C-alpha positions in Angstrom: 70.4 119.8 95.6 73.6 121.6 94.2 73.8 125.1 93.0 73.7 123.9 89.3 74.4 121.0 87.1 75.5 120.7 83.3 75.8 118.1 80.9 76.3 117.8 77.3 73.8 116.4 74.8 74.9 114.7 71.6 72.5 116.1 69.0 73.2 113.4 66.7 72.0 110.7 69.2 68.8 109.0 69.0 67.8 110.2 72.4 65.1 112.8 72.3 66.4 116.1 73.6 63.1 116.3 75.9 64.2 113.2 77.6 67.9 114.4 78.1 66.3 117.5 79.6 64.3 115.5 82.1 67.0 113.2 83.2 69.3 116.4 83.6 66.7 118.0 85.9 66.1 114.5 87.6 69.8 114.3 88.2 69.7 118.0 89.6 67.1 117.3 92.1 68.3 113.9 93.1 64.8 112.0 92.1 63.7 109.8 89.7 62.9 111.0 86.5 59.3 109.6 86.8 58.6 111.6 89.9 58.7 114.8 87.7 56.0 116.7 86.2 55.7 116.1 82.4 58.2 118.5 80.3 55.3 119.8 78.3 53.9 121.4 81.4 56.6 124.0 81.1 57.6 124.2 77.5 56.3 122.6 73.9 58.9 119.7 73.9 58.2 119.2 70.0 59.3 122.8 69.4 62.3 122.3 71.7 63.2 119.2 69.5 62.9 121.0 66.2 64.9 124.1 67.6 68.1 122.2 68.0 67.8 119.4 65.6 70.2 118.8 62.7 69.5 120.6 59.7 69.8 120.4 56.0 72.8 122.5 56.1 73.9 121.1 59.3 73.7 121.7 63.2 72.6 125.2 64.4 75.9 126.9 65.6 74.3 129.6 67.8 71.5 130.1 70.2 69.8 129.0 73.4 66.7 128.6 75.0 65.8 129.1 78.8 62.7 128.0 80.5 61.5 126.8 84.0 60.6 123.1 84.8 60.2 121.8 88.1 61.3 124.9 90.2 64.6 124.7 88.0 65.9 127.1 85.3 66.9 125.1 82.3 69.1 126.5 79.6 69.7 124.3 76.5 72.6 125.7 73.9 73.0 125.1 70.3 76.2 123.6 71.2 74.4 121.1 73.1 74.8 121.7 76.7 72.0 121.4 79.2 72.5 123.7 82.4 70.0 123.3 85.4 70.2 125.7 88.2 67.6 126.5 91.1 64.9 129.0 89.7 
């Protein structure tokens, strides 16, 4: 496992943010995504999606959320970055 991993998430893509987060953590841990515990054990995935989804007045321009998932510290930012590091 490296020290950290970051990936850019396209907020206008059809892939759910929760899937992108799980994929990023799996990549960081060098594990298959199916080996990870379900994301909803760590954070309300639906609320995470709603926080960063496009709004009527455009995309959210600021803010971030950080949480622990599978022994990793995950930060999702409004500009679409998913940052993963060891917890």
